[in-house]
C-alpha positions, 0 to 999 in steps of 0.5 A: 496531517494533524502535525503538519497542516501546511503539507496537507495538500501535498499529502493528499496529492501523494495519497492520490498518486499512490492510489491511482498508480497502484490501480494502474499497476494492478489493472495491467497485471490483471490484463496481462494474466487474463485467461478468460476466468476470474482466477487471475483477478482473485489471485491479485486481490489476495496478493494485495490483501496480503501485501496490505496486511504485511505493510500494516504490520510493519508500520504499526509494530512497536520498535525494539527497545534497543532502537528506542533508547537515546544515544 
């Protein structure tokens, strides 16, 4: 948002949408797989942690040197 302050409201709305949407999806999955124990919730939490770590890794990794060269 630092580089595009005129889009700060849009970015905030998009982050809120993603947060509420993922919460609704995860809540529905926990409800669907509910079997009277906490295991489905723990599995889904673990999947979210792994997904977040993989996403962070892909978004923060250095680009390949061939991709960074100008054309």
